[in-house]
N, C-alpha and C positions, 0 to 999 in steps of 0.2 A: 272034759270033766263035759256035750256034748247041749250043745240047745239044747232050750224048749223047739217042741216040737209049733211049725210056723212064724219060727223070729226070723228066721235067713228065708222066709219071705215077704217080710217089709222091709229089712233091714236095706242099708244102700251106702257108698261110700260116700261120705262125703263132701270127700269132691269130684267124684264123677258121676256122682251117682246110677253106676254100675251097681249091678250086685254085689253078693259075696257073695264068697264060699266054704268054709271050715275046715282046720285044716292044725291039727297039731292045738294047740295051746294063741287059735289067732284067729285072724277075719280077711280074707283076701278079697283085692279086689281084684273083679276078673270084668276091666278095661283092659284094652290093651297097652293104651297108656301112661294109666295111672299105675295100677297094679301093689298100693301099697295093700302094708300089711296092719292090720288095726292089733293087738293085745287081749286080749279079754285073761280076769282080775278075779278071781272068786265068783267066773258064772255071767262075768259082771260081762259085755260088748265096750271096749273102750273107744268111742269112732272119733274121736279128738289128732285132726290131721299131724298136729302137732305133737301125737303121741304113736304115731305114726310111723312105721319104716319102709324101708324096700325091698326088697330084697336082694337078693345078688344075682 
């Protein structure tokens, strides 16, 4: 389920403050050193560092 239009424009990675991109059911940090993947559950981004995963 895609996020609302414009939502990605105002969201940022809580760990490094880089922008996010939507991929599958996650928001992926675009920062080169960070790269955390945050889950989107029921259309709601869960932007908690403890809930994020490091992509392989």
